[in-house]
C-alpha positions as CSV (number, residue, x, y, z in Angstrom):
1,X,-2.5,-54.2,11.9
2,X,-3.6,-52.7,15.2
3,X,0.2,-51.8,15.8
4,X,0.4,-50.0,12.8
5,X,-2.8,-48.0,13.2
6,X,-1.5,-46.9,16.7
7,X,1.7,-46.0,15.3
8,X,-0.1,-43.9,12.6
9,X,-2.1,-42.2,15.2
10,X,0.8,-41.5,17.3
11,X,2.7,-40.2,14.5
12,X,-0.2,-37.9,13.4
13,X,-0.6,-36.5,16.9
14,X,3.0,-35.7,17.2
15,X,3.3,-33.9,13.8
16,X,0.1,-32.0,14.7
17,X,1.3,-30.9,18.1
18,X,4.8,-30.2,16.5
19,X,3.0,-28.0,14.0
20,X,1.0,-26.2,16.6
21,X,3.9,-25.5,18.7
22,X,6.0,-24.2,15.7
23,X,3.2,-21.8,14.6
24,X,2.7,-20.7,18.3
25,X,6.6,-20.3,18.7
26,X,6.7,-18.0,15.6
27,X,3.5,-15.9,16.7
28,X,5.0,-15.7,20.3
29,X,8.5,-14.3,18.8
30,X,6.7,-12.0,16.6
31,X,4.5,-10.7,19.6
32,X,7.6,-10.1,21.8
33,X,9.3,-8.2,18.8
34,X,6.2,-6.1,17.8
35,X,5.0,-2.9,19.6
36,X,1.8,-1.2,19.7
37,X,2.0,2.4,21.2
38,X,-0.4,3.5,23.8
39,X,-2.1,6.2,21.3
40,X,-3.0,3.4,18.8
41,X,-6.8,3.0,18.2
42,X,-8.3,0.0,19.8
43,X,-4.9,-1.9,20.4
44,X,-6.3,-4.9,21.6
45,X,-8.1,-5.5,18.3
46,X,-4.9,-4.6,16.3
47,X,-3.1,-7.2,18.2
48,X,-5.4,-10.1,17.4
49,X,-5.5,-9.0,13.7
50,X,-1.7,-9.1,13.5
51,X,-1.5,-12.5,15.3
52,X,-4.1,-13.7,12.6
53,X,-1.8,-12.4,9.8
54,X,1.2,-13.8,11.1
55,X,-0.4,-17.1,11.7
56,X,-1.5,-17.1,8.0
57,X,2.0,-16.5,6.8
58,X,3.3,-19.0,9.0
59,X,1.1,-21.6,7.7
60,X,1.9,-20.5,4.3
61,X,5.7,-21.0,5.1
62,X,5.2,-24.6,6.2
63,X,2.9,-25.3,3.2
64,X,5.7,-23.9,1.1
65,X,8.4,-26.1,2.8
66,X,6.2,-29.1,2.3
67,X,6.1,-28.2,-1.4
68,X,2.3,-27.9,-1.5
69,X,2.2,-24.4,-2.5
70,X,4.1,-21.2,-2.0
71,X,3.6,-19.0,0.9
72,X,2.5,-16.0,-1.2
73,X,0.1,-17.9,-3.0
74,X,-1.5,-19.3,0.2
75,X,-1.5,-15.6,1.7
76,X,-3.3,-14.3,-1.5
77,X,-5.8,-17.0,-1.2
78,X,-6.6,-16.4,2.3
79,X,-6.9,-12.7,1.6
80,X,-9.2,-13.0,-1.3
81,X,-11.6,-15.9,-0.3
82,X,-14.3,-13.8,1.1
83,X,-16.5,-12.7,-1.8
84,X,-19.4,-10.3,-1.5
85,X,-22.7,-10.9,-3.5
86,X,-24.7,-8.4,-5.6
87,X,-25.3,-4.9,-4.2
88,X,-28.9,-3.3,-4.5
89,X,-27.4,0.1,-4.9
90,X,-24.5,-0.5,-7.5
91,X,-24.0,-2.2,-10.8
92,X,-20.8,-4.2,-10.6
93,X,-19.2,-5.5,-13.6
94,X,-15.6,-7.2,-14.2
95,X,-13.9,-6.2,-17.4
96,X,-10.6,-5.7,-19.0
97,X,-9.0,-2.6,-19.9
98,X,-6.1,-3.0,-22.4
99,X,-5.8,-6.7,-20.9
100,X,-5.8,-5.3,-17.3
101,X,-8.4,-6.6,-15.0
102,X,-10.9,-4.0,-13.8
103,X,-13.9,-4.1,-11.6
104,X,-16.4,-1.2,-12.1
105,X,-18.9,0.2,-9.5
106,X,-21.8,2.4,-11.0
107,X,-24.4,3.8,-8.7
108,X,-27.8,2.4,-9.6
109,X,-29.8,5.7,-8.9
110,X,-30.2,8.0,-11.9
111,X,-28.0,11.1,-12.1
112,X,-29.2,14.3,-13.7
113,X,-25.5,15.1,-14.7
114,X,-22.3,13.1,-15.3
115,X,-20.9,11.5,-12.3
116,X,-17.2,11.7,-11.1
117,X,-15.1,9.0,-11.9
118,X,-12.5,7.4,-9.5
119,X,-9.8,5.3,-10.5
120,X,-8.5,3.2,-7.4
121,X,-5.2,0.9,-7.0
122,X,-5.1,-1.3,-4.1
123,X,-2.5,-1.7,-1.7
124,X,-0.6,-4.8,-0.5
125,X,3.0,-4.1,-0.9
126,X,2.8,-4.7,-4.6
127,X,2.7,-8.4,-3.5
128,X,-0.5,-8.8,-2.1
129,X,-3.9,-7.3,-2.6
130,X,-6.5,-7.7,-5.2
131,X,-10.2,-6.5,-6.5
132,X,-11.5,-8.7,-3.8
133,X,-9.4,-7.4,-0.7
134,X,-10.6,-3.7,-1.3
135,X,-14.2,-4.6,-2.6
136,X,-15.7,-3.0,0.6
137,X,-14.1,0.1,0.4
138,X,-14.6,0.7,-3.4
139,X,-18.3,-0.2,-2.8
140,X,-18.5,2.3,-0.1
141,X,-16.6,5.0,-2.1
142,X,-19.1,4.6,-5.0
143,X,-22.3,4.6,-2.9
144,X,-21.5,7.5,-0.4
145,X,-19.8,9.8,-3.2
146,X,-22.3,8.9,-5.8
147,X,-19.2,8.1,-8.2
148,X,-18.3,5.6,-10.7
149,X,-15.4,3.7,-9.3
150,X,-12.9,1.6,-11.4
151,X,-10.9,-0.7,-9.4
152,X,-7.7,-2.1,-11.0
153,X,-6.2,-5.5,-10.6
154,X,-2.8,-4.9,-11.6
155,X,0.0,-7.7,-11.8
156,X,1.7,-8.5,-8.6
157,X,5.5,-9.0,-7.8
158,X,7.6,-11.0,-7.5
159,X,6.3,-12.7,-10.3
160,X,5.8,-9.2,-12.3
161,X,8.6,-7.0,-11.3
162,X,8.7,-3.2,-11.6
163,X,7.5,-1.5,-13.8
164,X,4.5,-4.2,-14.5
165,X,2.3,-2.8,-11.9
166,X,2.8,0.9,-12.9
167,X,2.3,0.0,-16.5
168,X,-1.0,-1.7,-15.8
169,X,-2.2,1.1,-13.8
170,X,-1.3,3.6,-16.4
171,X,-2.7,1.6,-19.2
172,X,-6.0,0.9,-17.5
173,X,-6.2,4.7,-16.5
174,X,-5.6,5.8,-20.1
175,X,-8.4,3.3,-21.5
176,X,-10.8,4.7,-19.2
177,X,-10.2,8.2,-19.9
178,X,-10.3,7.6,-23.7
179,X,-13.7,5.8,-23.1
180,X,-15.0,8.2,-20.4
181,X,-18.4,9.1,-22.0
182,X,-19.4,5.6,-22.2
183,X,-19.6,5.4,-18.4
184,X,-21.3,8.6,-17.8
185,X,-18.4,10.2,-16.4
186,X,-17.6,14.0,-16.3
187,X,-14.3,14.3,-18.1
188,X,-13.4,17.1,-15.8
189,X,-13.9,15.1,-12.6
190,X,-11.5,12.2,-13.0
191,X,-9.7,11.1,-9.5
192,X,-6.8,8.9,-9.3
193,X,-6.6,7.3,-6.0
194,X,-5.0,4.4,-3.9
195,X,-3.6,3.2,-0.6
196,X,-0.2,2.3,0.5
197,X,1.5,0.6,-2.6
198,X,-1.7,1.8,-4.5
199,X,-0.9,5.3,-3.2
200,X,2.5,4.9,-4.8
201,X,1.0,3.8,-8.1
202,X,-1.7,6.6,-8.0
203,X,1.1,9.3,-7.5
204,X,3.4,7.8,-10.2
205,X,0.5,7.6,-12.6
206,X,-0.8,11.0,-11.9
207,X,2.9,12.6,-12.5
208,X,2.9,10.8,-15.8
209,X,-0.6,12.2,-16.8
210,X,0.4,15.7,-15.6
211,X,1.9,16.9,-18.9
212,X,-0.4,15.0,-21.3
213,X,-2.3,17.7,-23.5
214,X,-4.4,14.9,-25.4
215,X,-6.2,13.7,-22.3
216,X,-8.7,15.5,-19.6
217,X,-6.8,17.0,-16.7
218,X,-7.2,15.1,-13.7
219,X,-9.4,16.7,-11.1
220,X,-7.5,15.3,-8.2
221,X,-5.6,12.5,-6.6
222,X,-6.2,10.8,-3.2
223,X,-3.3,9.2,-1.6
224,X,-3.7,7.0,1.6
225,X,-0.8,6.5,3.4
226,X,1.4,6.2,0.3
227,X,4.8,4.8,-0.3
228,X,6.7,7.4,-2.0
229,X,10.5,6.7,-1.6
230,X,13.1,4.2,-0.9
231,X,16.2,6.3,-0.3
232,X,15.9,6.6,3.5
233,X,14.5,4.2,5.9
234,X,15.6,6.1,8.9
235,X,13.1,9.2,8.9
236,X,11.6,9.6,12.1
237,X,8.4,7.7,11.4
238,X,10.6,4.6,10.2
239,X,12.5,4.7,13.6
240,X,9.5,5.4,15.8
241,X,7.1,2.9,14.2
242,X,9.6,0.3,13.1
243,X,7.8,-2.4,15.1
244,X,4.2,-1.3,15.0
245,X,1.7,-3.6,13.0
246,X,0.7,-3.9,10.4
247,X,3.8,-2.8,8.5
248,X,7.1,-3.3,10.0
249,X,10.2,-1.2,8.8
250,X,11.9,-4.2,7.6
251,X,8.9,-5.4,5.8
252,X,8.4,-2.1,4.2
253,X,12.0,-2.3,2.6
254,X,11.5,-6.0,1.8
255,X,8.2,-5.1,-0.4
256,X,9.9,-2.6,-2.3
257,X,12.7,-4.8,-3.1
258,X,10.5,-7.4,-4.3
259,X,8.5,-5.0,-6.6
260,X,11.8,-3.9,-7.8
261,X,13.3,-7.2,-8.9
262,X,12.1,-10.1,-6.8
263,X,15.2,-10.3,-4.8
264,X,15.7,-8.9,-1.1
265,X,19.5,-9.7,-0.8
266,X,20.0,-6.0,-0.6
267,X,17.7,-5.5,2.5
268,X,20.4,-4.7,5.2
269,X,21.9,-2.2,2.9
270,X,18.6,-0.5,2.3
271,X,17.7,-0.6,5.9
272,X,21.2,0.8,6.7
273,X,21.0,3.6,3.9
274,X,24.3,1.9,2.1
275,X,22.2,1.1,-1.1
276,X,22.6,4.5,-2.7
277,X,25.9,6.6,-3.0
278,X,26.1,9.3,-0.5
279,X,26.6,12.0,-3.1
280,X,23.4,10.9,-4.9
281,X,21.5,10.7,-1.4
282,X,23.0,14.5,-0.6
283,X,21.7,15.4,-4.0
284,X,18.0,14.4,-3.0
285,X,18.3,15.7,0.5
286,X,16.5,18.8,-0.9
287,X,13.5,16.6,-0.9
288,X,14.2,13.6,1.3
289,X,15.3,15.2,4.4
290,X,14.2,14.5,8.1
291,X,14.7,18.5,8.7
292,X,11.5,19.0,6.7
293,X,9.5,16.9,9.1
294,X,7.5,19.2,11.8
295,X,9.2,19.0,15.2
296,X,5.8,17.6,16.7
297,X,6.6,14.5,14.9
298,X,9.9,13.9,16.3
299,X,8.7,14.0,20.1
300,X,8.5,10.2,20.4
301,X,12.4,10.0,19.5
302,X,14.4,10.4,16.5
303,X,18.1,9.7,16.1
304,X,19.7,11.4,12.9
305,X,21.2,8.7,10.7
306,X,24.9,8.8,9.5
307,X,25.7,8.4,5.7
308,X,27.8,5.5,5.0
309,X,29.6,4.4,1.8
310,X,27.6,2.3,-0.7
311,X,29.2,-0.6,-2.6
312,X,29.1,-0.5,-6.2
313,X,27.5,-4.0,-6.7
314,X,24.6,-2.9,-4.4
315,X,24.0,0.3,-6.2
316,X,23.6,-1.9,-9.5
317,X,20.5,-3.6,-7.8
318,X,19.0,-0.6,-6.4
319,X,19.6,2.6,-8.6
320,X,16.0,2.3,-10.1
321,X,15.0,3.6,-6.8
322,X,16.0,7.0,-8.2
323,X,13.3,6.8,-10.8
324,X,10.1,8.8,-10.1
325,X,7.9,6.1,-11.5
326,X,9.1,3.9,-8.7
327,X,9.7,6.6,-6.1
328,X,7.3,9.6,-6.9
329,X,8.8,11.9,-4.2
330,X,11.9,12.2,-6.5
331,X,10.0,13.9,-9.3
332,X,11.5,17.2,-10.7
333,X,9.5,20.6,-9.6
334,X,8.4,20.9,-13.3
335,X,6.2,17.8,-12.9
336,X,5.0,18.2,-9.4
337,X,3.8,21.8,-10.3
338,X,1.4,20.6,-12.8
339,X,-0.3,17.9,-10.5
340,X,-3.9,18.2,-9.6
341,X,-5.5,19.1,-6.2
342,X,-4.4,16.2,-3.6
343,X,-6.1,14.7,-0.7
344,X,-3.3,13.1,1.5
345,X,-4.2,10.9,4.4
346,X,-1.3,9.9,7.0
347,X,-1.3,7.8,10.2
348,X,0.7,8.6,13.4
349,X,1.8,5.1,14.0
350,X,2.9,4.3,10.4
351,X,6.5,3.9,9.0
352,X,5.2,5.7,5.7
353,X,3.9,8.6,7.7
354,X,6.9,10.7,6.8
355,X,6.7,10.0,3.2
356,X,3.1,11.4,3.4
357,X,4.5,14.5,5.0
358,X,7.5,15.2,2.8
359,X,5.3,14.9,-0.4
360,X,2.8,17.2,1.3
361,X,5.6,19.8,1.6
362,X,6.7,19.2,-2.2
363,X,3.1,19.7,-3.4
364,X,2.6,22.8,-1.2
365,X,6.1,24.3,-2.1
366,X,5.0,23.9,-5.9
367,X,1.6,25.6,-5.5
368,X,-0.6,22.2,-5.4
369,X,-3.6,22.8,-3.4
370,X,-3.5,19.9,-0.6
371,X,-6.1,18.7,2.0
372,X,-4.3,16.8,4.4
373,X,-6.0,14.6,7.0
374,X,-3.9,12.9,9.8
375,X,-5.3,10.0,11.9
376,X,-3.5,10.8,15.5
377,X,-4.5,7.2,16.6
378,X,-4.2,5.4,13.2
379,X,-2.0,2.7,12.1
380,X,-0.9,1.6,8.6
381,X,-3.6,-0.4,6.9
382,X,-6.5,0.9,8.9
383,X,-8.7,2.2,6.2
384,X,-9.1,-1.3,4.5
385,X,-10.7,-2.6,7.7
386,X,-13.1,0.2,8.2
387,X,-16.3,-2.0,7.6
388,X,-15.2,-5.4,8.5
389,X,-17.5,-6.3,11.2
390,X,-15.7,-6.9,14.6
391,X,-12.5,-6.0,12.9
392,X,-13.3,-2.4,12.2
393,X,-11.8,0.6,13.5
394,X,-13.5,4.0,14.5
395,X,-10.2,5.8,13.2
396,X,-10.7,4.1,9.9
397,X,-14.4,5.0,9.3
398,X,-13.2,8.7,10.2
399,X,-10.5,8.3,7.3
400,X,-13.0,6.8,4.9
401,X,-15.8,9.6,5.6
402,X,-13.1,12.2,4.9
403,X,-12.0,10.4,1.7
404,X,-15.6,10.6,0.7
């Protein structure tokens, strides 16, 4: 009996040691293959957050390999486990709009007039994120701007592929707009907003609603470092920030492939630009083109990418990347011209920076007023940690203040 107990203890110790070594090995590998440029806001803090996120992903992968749960489920659980209590300044209620989960934030202080309404779509690469992960941000926007905020809990990939997230966001928005007076919202002051993948969804929903004559016209759209195209992952910002946390170039391509059809087998083709035929790529060069990125954003280095041929079977998997509901940067001018006034936030150390810059140019070229705020020391995801105690960043707070 004693021998068996000793063997069990030894086995457990070896297993735990191997587990720790495996986790630390992966973290160290990722640490060595990531880069935090000197201009990033609070670099040590960013490095620590990045290591925590990598550790969570590694543990999730181990649990998946052991058959306990999927990596995606574990990461989602860890991200959403912190819940906030009641707020003395807000009425907060969970509802469903056309079967889509939403959380509504309404200021408790009386208002002499109807309030503005802000519809918010969370980021997370269409795979992660929830009503919980963006709770602090939505509360802050509601309180500081004295607005009614509706946060939308759309379906996530890879379980629910494109266009599920887009359809949920559109349907929830339509439901809200048709019942706007019930929430004391001014029909002339409705704003669509979102960060990262949520910025993609906000841009797509805004485009869809642009020509609707049966609904109130949107007052504005707020796009926070949005993902807007999947044709070119070799723009200057993708090259310069390819290994900058919290969003690597490869991961950005992986996420959009997971959203598209839950399969990342075409990842290398997407990164190389061999997923769309060259004649189609050239057709969209009028909008997706590194030549339109101002010179000052290329000083950290940029090498023009040579177009290569695309295999037919790869294009069959990725041809929906040419649909504006998936890649809003590709919408026709006639649609862009009808879009509302836009607030656009970009970060210097973000692979998605140039998506935002190219959309800014398209909007301005088509006569749409744009307020652009660029965080020179910002990185992807900085807004969502603006008020997270030790993990907050001063640049993120500046970004939120400008959004408000």
